[in-house]
N, C-alpha and C positions, 0 to 999 in steps of 0.2 A: 583396091580402089573404093570399095562399098565402105570400108571402115573410115577412110578419109572423109567421104561424103557425110556420114553420121556424126563424125568428130566435128566437121564444120557445122553441121546443122545445130549440134548441141552448143557450140561456142556462139552461134548467131542468136539462139533463143536466150542463152543466159546473158549475154552482152546488151541484148535489146531489153531485157527486164532491169538489169542493172542500170542502164543508161536512163531509163524512164525514172527509176527511183532517185538517181543523183540529179537529174534535171529538176525534178520536184523539190530537192532539197536546196538548190541554189537560191540566194537571196535576190528578190526583185530589185531591180535598179530604179524602179519609179515607172509606173504606167504600164499597160499591157495586161496580159492574162494573170501575171502573178499577184497584182494587186487586186484584181477582181475576186479571185479566189482565195483571199486570205493573206496575201503577201504582206499586208501591214503587220500581221502577227508576228512575222520573222523579225521585224526591225525592233520589236519591244524585248525579244529574247536576248539581245546584246551578245550576239555570236561574235567570237573573236575574229580579227582579220586573217590570222593565220589559218585557222580551221576553214574559213571561207575559201581561201586560196587552194587549200588541200583538196576541198570538195570541187572545185573548178578543175584542179589538175587531174583528179581522179576521173571526172567526167569526160575530160578531153582524152586520156588514154583509152578509156572504155569505148569511146567513139571511133578513135583510130583503130583498136582492134576489131570493132564491128565492122568497119569499112573494109578492112584487109580480109576478114573472113568472108564477106559478100563477094568481093573481087576473086579470092581464091575458089570459093565454090563456083562462080561463074566459069573461071578458067577450067577447072576440073571438068564441069559438064561439057564446055566448048570442045575440049581435046579428047575426052574420053566418055562419051555419052553413055548413060545407063540404058540398055535395050528397053 
C-alpha cells in the first residue's frame, strides 16, 4: 500500500508541474493574465492552429490524470489510513 501512495504522490507532483507548463504555453484569448504577462508576444509567433489544439488536448489530459490521482490518493487514505 505504501508503494501505491508513493506512486500516486509522484504522479501528482509530475502532473502538477506539467499542467503549469502547458497552461503557460496556451495562447491567450484576449484579456486576462495572459495579456498582462506577455500574452501579446505569442500572437506574433504565428503558431499553427493544429499545434495550439494539441497543447489544449495535452493540457486537458494532464488535468484529468491529475484529478484522478488526487481522488485515488484520497480514496487510498480513506480506506487504508497510514498509521
